C-alpha positions in Angstrom: 10.3 19.2 7.0 7.9 16.5 5.8 5.1 17.0 3.3 1.6 16.4 4.5 0.1 15.9 1.1 2.2 13.4 -0.8 1.4 12.0 -4.2 1.0 8.4 -5.0 4.1 8.7 -7.3 6.2 9.5 -4.3 5.2 6.2 -2.7 5.6 4.3 -6.0 9.1 5.7 -6.5 10.1 4.6 -3.0 9.0 1.0 -3.8 10.8 1.1 -7.2 14.0 2.3 -5.5 13.9 -0.7 -3.2 14.1 -3.1 -6.1 17.3 -5.1 -6.5 17.1 -6.0 -10.1 20.5 -7.7 -10.0 19.0 -10.1 -7.4 16.0 -10.8 -9.6 13.5 -8.4 -7.9 10.6 -7.4 -10.2 7.8 -4.8 -9.8 5.2 -4.7 -12.5 2.6 -2.0 -12.9 0.1 -4.4 -11.4 2.3 -5.1 -8.4 3.2 -1.5 -7.9 -0.5 -0.5 -7.8 -1.2 -3.0 -5.0 1.9 -2.0 -3.0 0.9 1.7 -3.1 -2.7 0.7 -2.2 -1.6 -1.4 0.8 0.6 1.6 1.9 -2.5 3.8 2.0 -4.5 1.2 3.8 -1.9 0.5 6.5 -1.2 4.2 6.9 -4.9 4.6 7.8 -4.5 1.9 10.4 -1.1 2.9 11.9 -1.2 6.7 11.4 -4.9 7.4 11.2 -4.3 9.4 8.1 -3.5 8.7 4.4 -0.1 8.7 2.9 -1.2 10.5 -0.3 -4.2 12.3 -1.7 -4.6 10.5 -5.0 -7.9 8.6 -5.6 -7.9 4.8 -5.5 -10.4 3.1 -7.8 -11.8 -0.4 -7.8 -10.8 -1.7 -11.2 -11.2 -5.3 -12.5 -7.7 -6.3 -11.4 -8.0 -4.7 -8.0 -7.3 -1.3 -6.5 -5.7 1.1 -9.0 -4.4 4.7 -8.7 -5.3 6.1 -12.2 -2.4 8.6 -12.2 0.1 5.8 -11.5 -1.5 3.5 -14.1 -1.2 6.2 -16.8 2.5 6.7 -15.9 3.4 3.0 -16.0 0.9 1.4 -18.4 3.6 1.2 -21.1 5.2 -1.6 -19.1 2.1 -3.8 -19.2 3.0 -6.9 -17.3 6.8 -6.3 -17.6 9.1 -5.2 -14.8 9.5 -1.5 -14.3 13.2 -1.3 -14.5 14.8 0.3 -11.5 17.9 2.3 -11.1 17.8 4.1 -7.8 19.0 7.4 -9.3 16.0 7.4 -11.6 13.3 7.4 -8.9 13.1 10.6 -6.9 11.1 10.6 -3.8 11.0 13.1 -0.9 12.3 12.4 2.6 9.7 10.5 4.6 9.0 10.8 8.3 9.8 7.9 10.5 6.2 6.8 10.8 5.8 7.0 7.0 8.9 5.0 6.4 7.7 2.4 9.0 4.5 2.0 7.0 6.4 1.6 3.7 8.8 -0.9 5.3 5.8 -2.9 6.8 4.2 -3.1 3.4 7.4 -4.0 1.6 8.2 -6.7 4.2 4.8 -8.3 4.2 3.7 -7.9 0.6 6.9 -7.2 -1.4 7.7 -10.8 -2.2 4.2 -11.5 -3.7 3.5 -11.2 -7.4 1.2 -8.7 -8.9 -1.3 -11.5 -9.8 -1.2 -12.8 -6.2 -1.8 -9.3 -4.8 -4.6 -8.7 -7.2 -6.3 -11.9 -6.1 -5.8 -11.0 -2.5 -7.4 -7.6 -2.9 -10.4 -9.3 -4.6 -11.0 -11.2 -1.3 -11.0 -8.1 0.8 -13.9 -5.8 1.7 -12.6 -2.4 0.5 -12.5 -3.5 -3.1 -15.7 -5.6 -2.8 -17.6 -2.7 -1.2 -16.5 -0.2 -3.9 -17.6 -2.6 -6.6 -20.9 -3.5 -5.0 -23.6 -3.7 -7.6 -21.1 -3.3 -10.5 -21.9 -5.9 -13.1 -21.0 -4.2 -16.3 -18.4 -5.9 -18.5 -18.8 -3.2 -21.1 -17.3 -0.3 -19.2 -14.6 -0.1 -16.4 -15.5 0.5 -12.8 -14.2 3.8 -11.5 -15.8 3.7 -8.1 -13.5 5.0 -5.3 -12.2 2.9 -2.5 -12.5 5.2 0.4 -10.0 5.5 3.2 -12.5 4.8 5.9 -13.4 1.5 4.3 -9.7 0.5 4.2 -9.1 1.6 7.9 -12.1 -0.4 9.2 -11.2 -3.5 7.2 -7.4 -3.6 8.0 -7.9 -2.7 11.6 -9.8 -6.0 11.8 -7.2 -7.8 9.8 -4.5 -6.6 12.2 -6.5 -7.6 15.3 -7.3 -11.1 13.9 -3.8 -11.8 12.4 -1.4 -10.2 14.7 1.0 -13.2 14.6 1.3 -13.1 10.8 2.8 -9.7 10.3 6.3 -8.4 10.8 7.0 -4.8 11.6 8.3 -2.2 14.1 5.9 0.4 15.4 8.4 2.2 17.7 8.2 5.2 15.3 4.6 5.8 16.2 5.4 7.4 19.5 3.8 10.8 18.6 0.2 9.5 18.6 -1.9 9.2 21.7 -2.0 5.8 23.3 -5.4 4.0 23.2 -6.7 0.4 23.2 -5.9 0.0 19.5 -2.3 1.0 20.2 -2.2 -1.8 22.8 -2.7 -4.3 20.0 -0.1 -2.6 17.8 2.4 -2.8 20.7 2.4 -6.5 20.3 4.3 -6.1 17.0 7.2 -4.1 18.3 9.2 -7.3 18.9 9.1 -8.0 15.2 11.9 -5.6 14.1 12.1 -4.8 10.3 14.2 -1.7 10.4 
């Protein structure tokens, strides 16, 4: 049985468990925030529903899940050390795992700073921060799932040749024109 309402920490722990510290892999709090954010965004595109219920806010360095930030802020810009036995996460359904693999494959090699800059160029963060000009207090505006879905649907349609993933696990959903675009990616196996 798969949980419908996961927490962001479940997604974060999955990414942390993927680290191969002995091979030089590194995930900082900044990078982890962005990987979890992109998981939510792409889940909205591929599954038409969120992966987790936690709020995502538009902070200065990009999208942040406050509950995750509090948990890992002690690491600052250092690697969050990983030993797979330390990071518990539930079993994920095939379509959830496919989303996580997609994000890890397409964003996992990027640094936290690079991912932060990338999110600053994208509409969901910009829209949530619209009109925010205060340097005296942090922005806590929410990045809404609908904004992520609309933006990344367009990213997918315009950049289909740049992504690597396998959508064969999305067979449960009804087929429509958007799925026709997604089917173009099946040839790029990542599992």
